VOTIFI-370955 format. One line per 8 residues: their letters; for each residue x, z, y of C-alpha. Coordinates in Angstrom, 3 decimals, always signed. Example, Ala and Ser with C-alpha at 12.3 -4.5 7.8 and 13.67 -1.06 7.14 Angstrom:
as	+12.300 +7.800 -4.500; +13.670 +7.140 -1.060;
//
This chain:
msdrlkvs	-6.339 -11.859 +5.570; -4.321 -10.985 +8.608; -4.981 -7.265 +8.132; -2.631 -7.165 +5.162; +1.034 -6.199 +5.347; +3.971 -7.900 +3.656; +5.887 -5.300 +1.651; +8.494 -5.253 -1.082;
lyvdhvdd	+8.683 -2.522 -3.705; +11.545 -1.518 -5.948; +11.403 +0.976 -8.810; +13.451 +1.439 -11.934; +12.917 +3.254 -15.191; +16.350 +3.980 -16.544; +15.393 +7.529 -17.567; +11.607 +7.201 -17.709;
ssdfdkvn	+8.907 +4.729 -16.746; +6.767 +7.047 -14.593; +7.383 +5.208 -11.289; +6.823 +1.824 -12.935; +3.609 +3.136 -14.491; +2.464 +4.520 -11.118; +3.025 +1.150 -9.439; +0.934 -0.540 -12.125;
dwlarwgd	-1.806 +2.088 -11.704; -1.729 +1.535 -7.929; -1.981 -2.238 -8.409; -4.927 -1.822 -10.775; -6.698 +0.585 -8.420; -6.399 -1.757 -5.422; -7.292 -4.808 -7.508; -7.847 -8.048 -5.648;
kvtvksys	-7.119 -6.414 -2.285; -3.403 -6.632 -3.165; -1.752 -9.967 -3.831; +1.449 -10.048 -5.868; +3.431 -12.920 -4.360; +6.467 -12.348 -6.570; +7.544 -10.017 -9.367; +10.968 -9.827 -10.970;
tggwehcw	+12.622 -7.559 -13.456; +16.063 -7.116 -14.897; +14.712 -4.901 -17.658; +15.067 -1.503 -15.999; +14.653 -2.693 -12.405; +11.338 -3.947 -11.049; +10.706 -5.686 -7.713; +7.416 -6.832 -6.223;
dllapaea	+6.669 -8.800 -3.056; +3.111 -7.984 -2.029; +0.400 -8.542 +0.543; -1.547 -5.300 +0.814; -3.934 -3.524 +3.195; -2.299 -0.918 +5.425; -4.318 +1.851 +3.766; -2.972 +0.815 +0.355;
vaelpaew	+0.610 +0.706 +1.657; +0.142 +4.179 +3.154; -0.339 +5.545 -0.376; +3.078 +4.339 -1.522; +6.094 +6.659 -1.577; +8.600 +5.580 +1.079; +11.393 +5.424 -1.505; +9.622 +2.527 -3.244;
lcdsewat	+9.624 +0.340 -0.113; +12.645 -1.871 +0.377; +13.973 -4.548 +2.691; +13.738 -8.107 +1.447; +13.603 -11.671 +2.689; +9.840 -11.423 +2.073; +9.051 -8.153 +3.867; +11.775 -8.041 +6.528;
pelfeakl	+13.035 -11.607 +7.045; +14.403 -10.743 +10.481; +17.106 -8.617 +8.839; +18.206 -11.482 +6.638; +18.024 -14.130 +9.350; +20.307 -12.010 +11.551; +22.944 -11.965 +8.803; +22.987 -15.772 +8.669;
q	+23.888 -16.113 +12.323;
//
């Protein structure tokens, strides 16, 4: 599906799990329209690499979006040169 965007999300739940819970609710709501390409956790930190429709991405708080080799490879390639 070329109409999907590559995005990376980062949330933590050091004090509470509300952001983590909201991401999981968002993933459940969008179902098979969102593909989780990668998920990692360090316990309190959670990172997802996703393919998602633009309208789904538009629902996400900007502070959850992050740069990554998945979502913004051009930033990482520039550092290698």
